[in-house]
Every structure is written in structure tokens, then in C-alpha cells.
DSSP file (Angstrom, degrees, kcal/mol; ACC not computed):
  #  RESIDUE AA STRUCTURE BP1 BP2  ACC     N-H-->O    O-->H-N    N-H-->O    O-->H-N    TCO  KAPPA ALPHA  PHI   PSI    X-CA   Y-CA   Z-CA
    1    1 A X              0   0    0      0, 0.0     2,-0.2     0, 0.0    23,-0.0   0.000 360.0 360.0 360.0 129.3    9.9   14.3   -1.4
    2    2 A X        -     0   0    0      1,-0.1    23,-0.3    22,-0.0     2,-0.1  -0.464 360.0-119.8 -72.4 140.0    9.9   10.9   -3.1
    3    3 A X        -     0   0    0     -2,-0.2    56,-2.8    56,-0.2     2,-0.3  -0.473  27.8-140.5 -72.0 151.0    6.6    9.3   -3.9
    4    4 A X  E     -AB  23  58A   0     19,-3.3    19,-2.0    54,-0.3     2,-0.3  -0.789  10.1-154.5-113.4 157.1    5.8    6.0   -2.3
    5    5 A X  E     -AB  22  57A   0     52,-2.5    52,-2.1    -2,-0.3     2,-0.4  -0.965   9.4-164.6-129.9 151.4    4.1    2.9   -3.6
    6    6 A X  E     -A   21   0A   0     15,-2.0    15,-2.8    -2,-0.3     2,-0.5  -0.996  15.5-169.1-127.1 125.2    2.2    0.0   -2.1
    7    7 A X  E >   -A   20   0A   0     -2,-0.4     3,-1.8    13,-0.2    13,-0.2  -0.938  18.5-160.5-126.7 112.0    1.7   -3.0   -4.5
    8    8 A X  G >  S+     0   0    0     11,-2.8     3,-1.9    -2,-0.5    12,-0.1   0.755  87.4  73.5 -61.5 -23.8   -0.6   -5.8   -3.6
    9    9 A X  G 3  S+     0   0    0     10,-0.4    -1,-0.3     1,-0.3     4,-0.1   0.745  86.1  65.1 -62.8 -20.5    1.1   -8.1   -6.2
   10   10 A X  G <  S+     0   0    0     -3,-1.8     2,-0.4     2,-0.1    -1,-0.3   0.526  99.7  58.8 -80.3  -4.1    4.1   -8.3   -3.8
   11   11 A X  S <  S-     0   0    0     -3,-1.9     6,-0.1     6,-0.2    -1,-0.1  -0.986  90.1-113.4-129.8 132.3    2.0  -10.2   -1.2
   12   12 A X        +     0   0    0     -2,-0.4     2,-0.3     4,-0.1    -2,-0.1  -0.346  42.6 166.5 -64.2 139.4    0.2  -13.5   -1.7
   13   13 A X    >   -     0   0    0      1,-0.1     3,-0.8    -4,-0.1    27,-0.0  -0.991  45.2-125.6-149.8 152.1   -3.6  -13.3   -1.6
   14   14 A X  T 3  S+     0   0    0     -2,-0.3    -1,-0.1     1,-0.2    -2,-0.0   0.807 111.4  54.5 -66.0 -28.7   -6.5  -15.5   -2.5
   15   15 A X  T 3  S-     0   0    0     -3,-0.1    -1,-0.2     1,-0.0     3,-0.1   0.648 101.6-131.2 -81.8 -13.3   -8.0  -12.8   -4.6
   16   16 A X    <   -     0   0    0     -3,-0.8    -2,-0.1     1,-0.2    -7,-0.1   0.837  34.6-164.4  68.7  31.9   -4.9  -12.3   -6.7
   17   17 A X        -     0   0    0      1,-0.1    -6,-0.2    -9,-0.1    -1,-0.2  -0.183  20.7-175.2 -59.7 138.1   -5.2   -8.6   -6.2
   18   18 A X        +     0   0    0    -10,-0.1    -1,-0.1    -3,-0.1    -9,-0.1   0.187  31.8 139.0-118.5  14.1   -3.1   -6.4   -8.5
   19   19 A X        -     0   0    0    -12,-0.1   -11,-2.8   -11,-0.1     2,-0.4  -0.371  30.0-169.5 -67.6 136.1   -3.8   -2.9   -7.1
   20   20 A X  E     -A    7   0A   0    -13,-0.2     2,-0.4   -12,-0.1   -13,-0.2  -0.998   2.8-163.2-123.5 132.6   -0.9   -0.5   -6.8
   21   21 A X  E     -A    6   0A   0    -15,-2.8   -15,-2.0    -2,-0.4     2,-0.4  -0.955  10.2-179.1-118.7 130.5   -1.2    2.7   -4.9
   22   22 A X  E     +A    5   0A   0     -2,-0.4     2,-0.3   -17,-0.2   -17,-0.2  -0.975  27.1  84.6-133.3 145.9    1.2    5.7   -5.3
   23   23 A X  E    S-A    4   0A   0    -19,-2.0   -19,-3.3    -2,-0.4    36,-0.1  -0.977  78.8 -20.2 161.7-165.4    1.5    9.0   -3.7
   24   24 A X  S >> S-     0   0    0     -2,-0.3     4,-2.4   -21,-0.2     3,-0.6  -0.398  72.6-104.0 -67.4 153.4    2.9   10.8   -0.7
   25   25 A X  H 3> S+     0   0    0    -23,-0.3     4,-2.7     1,-0.3     5,-0.2   0.865 118.5  45.2 -48.7 -52.1    3.6    8.4    2.2
   26   26 A X  H 3> S+     0   0    0      1,-0.2     4,-2.1     2,-0.2    -1,-0.3   0.861 113.1  50.8 -68.3 -32.5    0.6    9.4    4.4
   27   27 A X  H <> S+     0   0    0     -3,-0.6     4,-2.5     2,-0.2    -1,-0.2   0.908 112.8  46.7 -64.0 -42.1   -1.8    9.3    1.4
   28   28 A X  H  X S+     0   0    0     -4,-2.4     4,-3.0     2,-0.2     5,-0.3   0.908 112.0  49.8 -67.5 -43.3   -0.5    5.8    0.4
   29   29 A X  H  X S+     0   0    0     -4,-2.7     4,-2.2    -5,-0.2    -2,-0.2   0.932 113.6  46.3 -62.4 -44.5   -0.7    4.5    4.0
   30   30 A X  H  X S+     0   0    0     -4,-2.1     4,-2.0    -5,-0.2    -2,-0.2   0.941 117.5  42.1 -64.5 -46.7   -4.3    5.8    4.4
   31   31 A X  H  X S+     0   0    0     -4,-2.5     4,-2.4     2,-0.2    -2,-0.2   0.909 115.2  49.3 -67.5 -42.7   -5.5    4.4    1.0
   32   32 A X  H  X S+     0   0    0     -4,-3.0     4,-2.7     2,-0.2    -1,-0.2   0.876 110.3  51.9 -65.5 -38.1   -3.7    1.1    1.4
   33   33 A X  H  X S+     0   0    0     -4,-2.2     4,-2.1    -5,-0.3     5,-0.2   0.939 110.3  47.8 -62.3 -47.3   -5.1    0.7    4.9
   34   34 A X  H  X S+     0   0    0     -4,-2.0     4,-2.9     1,-0.2     5,-0.3   0.905 113.6  48.4 -62.4 -41.9   -8.6    1.3    3.7
   35   35 A X  H  X>S+     0   0    0     -4,-2.4     4,-3.1     1,-0.2     5,-0.9   0.928 110.6  50.6 -60.5 -47.9   -8.1   -1.2    0.8
   36   36 A X  H  <5S+     0   0    0     -4,-2.7     6,-2.2     3,-0.2     4,-0.4   0.841 115.4  42.8 -62.7 -35.2   -6.7   -3.8    3.1
   37   37 A X  H  X5S+     0   0    0     -4,-2.1     4,-0.7     4,-0.2    -2,-0.2   0.941 121.9  37.8 -73.9 -51.2   -9.7   -3.5    5.4
   38   38 A X  H  <5S+     0   0    0     -4,-2.9    -2,-0.2    -5,-0.2    -3,-0.2   0.895 130.4  24.7 -71.4 -43.1  -12.3   -3.3    2.8
   39   39 A X  T  <5S+     0   0    0     -4,-3.1    -3,-0.2    -5,-0.3    -2,-0.1   0.845 131.4  33.8 -94.9 -38.7  -11.0   -5.8    0.2
   40   40 A X  T  4<S-     0   0    0     -5,-0.9    -3,-0.2    -4,-0.4    -2,-0.1   0.439  99.9-121.5-106.0  -1.5   -8.8   -8.2    2.2
   41   41 A X     <  +     0   0    0     -4,-0.7    -4,-0.2    -6,-0.3    -3,-0.1   0.690  53.3 157.1  74.3  19.1  -10.7   -8.2    5.5
   42   42 A X        -     0   0    0     -6,-2.2     2,-0.2    -9,-0.1    -1,-0.2  -0.402  45.8-106.8 -72.9 155.6   -7.9   -6.9    7.7
   43   43 A X        -     0   0    0     -2,-0.1     2,-1.2     1,-0.1     5,-0.1  -0.584  30.2-112.1 -80.1 145.8   -8.7   -5.3   11.0
   44   44 A X        +     0   0    0     -2,-0.2     2,-0.3     4,-0.1    -1,-0.1  -0.672  63.2 142.6 -81.5  95.5   -8.3   -1.5   11.3
   45   45 A X     >  -     0   0    0     -2,-1.2     4,-1.6     1,-0.1     5,-0.1  -0.920  65.9-117.3-134.1 159.8   -5.4   -1.3   13.7
   46   46 A X  H  > S+     0   0    0     -2,-0.3     4,-2.2     1,-0.2     5,-0.2   0.837 117.0  59.5 -61.1 -32.3   -2.3    0.9   14.3
   47   47 A X  H  > S+     0   0    0      2,-0.2     4,-2.7     1,-0.2    -1,-0.2   0.893 101.3  53.9 -65.7 -38.6   -0.2   -2.3   13.6
   48   48 A X  H  > S+     0   0    0      1,-0.2     4,-2.4     2,-0.2    -1,-0.2   0.944 109.8  46.8 -59.8 -47.0   -1.8   -2.6   10.1
   49   49 A X  H  X S+     0   0    0     -4,-1.6     4,-2.6     1,-0.2    -1,-0.2   0.866 112.1  50.9 -65.2 -34.9   -0.7    0.9    9.3
   50   50 A X  H  X S+     0   0    0     -4,-2.2     4,-1.9     2,-0.2    -1,-0.2   0.906 110.2  49.4 -66.0 -40.9    2.7    0.2   10.6
   51   51 A X  H  X S+     0   0    0     -4,-2.7     4,-1.0     2,-0.2    -2,-0.2   0.909 112.5  47.4 -66.5 -39.5    3.0   -2.9    8.5
   52   52 A X  H >X S+     0   0    0     -4,-2.4     3,-0.9     1,-0.2     4,-0.6   0.942 110.0  52.8 -63.8 -47.1    1.9   -1.1    5.4
   53   53 A X  H >< S+     0   0    0     -4,-2.6     3,-0.8     1,-0.3    -1,-0.2   0.873 107.6  53.2 -58.6 -35.9    4.3    1.8    6.1
   54   54 A X  H 3< S+     0   0    0     -4,-1.9    -1,-0.3     1,-0.2    -2,-0.2   0.764 107.4  50.6 -71.1 -23.9    7.1   -0.8    6.4
   55   55 A X  H << S+     0   0    0     -4,-1.0   -48,-0.2    -3,-0.9    -1,-0.2   0.465  84.0 117.3 -92.8  -2.4    6.3   -2.3    3.0
   56   56 A X    <<  -     0   0    0     -3,-0.8     2,-0.3    -4,-0.6   -50,-0.2  -0.349  45.8-162.5 -69.5 146.7    6.3    1.0    1.0
   57   57 A X  E     -B    5   0A   0    -52,-2.1   -52,-2.5    -2,-0.0     2,-0.2  -0.915  28.2 -97.2-124.2 154.2    8.8    1.5   -1.7
   58   58 A X  E     -B    4   0A   0     -2,-0.3   -54,-0.3   -54,-0.2     2,-0.2  -0.500  46.1-113.6 -65.6 137.1   10.1    4.6   -3.4
   59   59 A X        -     0   0    0    -56,-2.8   -56,-0.2    -2,-0.2     2,-0.1  -0.495  33.6-106.2 -71.4 140.8    8.2    5.1   -6.7
   60   60 A X        -     0   0    0     -2,-0.2    -1,-0.1     1,-0.1   -57,-0.0  -0.456  43.5-102.6 -66.2 138.0   10.5    4.7   -9.8
   61   61 A X        -     0   0    0     -2,-0.1     2,-0.5     1,-0.1    -1,-0.1  -0.298  31.8-118.1 -61.1 143.4   11.2    8.1  -11.4
   62   62 A X        -     0   0    0     -3,-0.1    -1,-0.1     1,-0.1    -3,-0.0  -0.728  33.5-114.3 -83.4 127.2    9.2    8.9  -14.5
   63   63 A X              0   0    0     -2,-0.5    -1,-0.1     1,-0.2     0, 0.0  -0.320 360.0 360.0 -63.4 142.8   11.6    9.4  -17.5
   64   64 A X              0   0    0     -3,-0.0    -1,-0.2     0, 0.0    -2,-0.0   0.485 360.0 360.0 -81.7 360.0   11.6   12.9  -18.9
């Protein structure tokens, strides 16, 4: 299973957040949701988690 990433740098914010979260999809959605709520002031909704899930990207493979 490919690891997923969520990268705050890809979205404009007043704070200039640079956090990147990587892991299995459900881990990233959970952590990114908590971050969005705590740091960026978003509401804790199913729509937020759906939006985060939609923005996830596959993590680039680590060179051997």
C-alpha cells in the first residue's frame, strides 16, 4: 500500500504553514484533520475529512 501525504504548503494560509504529514491514508486523514482544526480553525466535520482525503497524494518513493 502506498503511503499518502498531506502538505499544507499546497494551500494558501495566513500562517504560512509548512507542515507535511505522511503515512497510511487513514492515519494521514486523522492527523491532518486534527491539525486543520487545531491550527487553522476549521470545524470538525465529515466534509473536512472528505476534503482532506481528496487532496492526498502518493508519497514519493525513497531511493534505495
